[in-house]
N, C-alpha and C positions, 0 to 999 in steps of 0.2 A: 333669699330667706325666706319669703314668700312661703314655698313650698316645705320647706322645714315647720312653720308653725302651722299650715296646711294640716301636715302630716301629722304631728304630735297631736295636735286637735282631734283627727280621726282615730286615731290608736286610743285617747282618751273615751269615743263615746263607746266605741268598740268593747274596751275593754268594760267600760260601764254598764251597757248591756248584757254582756256574756255575764254581768256577774248579780245583775235583777235576773236574768233566766236562773243559774245557778244556785240564786237564791231562793227560789221555788222548789230544786231538787234536794230530795236527802242523799249525799254522798258521803259516804266513810272517808277519813281524812288519811286515811291509806289509798286511795284510790287515784290514779293520777287525777283525774278530776277535782278529787278533794285537794289536792295541794295545789292548784291553782285559785283553789274557792277559796282556800286561807290566806292566800296573798294579795287574790283580791280583796278582798274582808279587810285585813290589816291595812290595803292602801284605801282604801272609800270607807272605812270608818272612823279615820281623820279629817277627811272629807267631809263626810256628810254629818257629821257629829255638830255643827253648829248650826247646820240647817234643821235640822232633828230637834235641837232647844229650840226653836220661833214656830216650826208649822208641827203640830201631832200627826199622831198617825189617825187616819181617817177609818175612824172602825162604821161597820159594813156586818150587821147582824154580830153572829160570831167569829168574825176575820175581819183582818186591818190593811189598811192598803197604803203602803209606804208612798209620800208624795216628795219627798226630798229627792232621788233622780231627776224625774222630773222639773223641780225646780232649779235643779243645778244645769241640767240641761240648757233651761231658757234662759239661763242667766251667761251661760255660754256664749250661746248666739246671741244675748245683748253687747258681749262684751268684745265677739270675735271681729266687729268692723273694725273697733277700736284700734285693734290690736293688729288690723292690716295696716291702717293707717299709719299708724307708729313704725313700724317697722318693714313695713313696704315701699 
């Protein structure tokens, strides 16, 4: 059971990292990477929208930095030991 939980968390981390990288790149939706980007947008927009309500985008000059993925990673790292203690 521990291996399954660890694998799911790792898949979530890697897909979140891929979403962050793809958000920096302008990819048309007809491109194969565009399809991946659209599906990751759908997945993570629902997860990150409650965090974005409380943590606004950090403005640096003309650019903005979205801190919600970092907050999500920190939150999962805080919950991870409790998941292992409960399921393992």
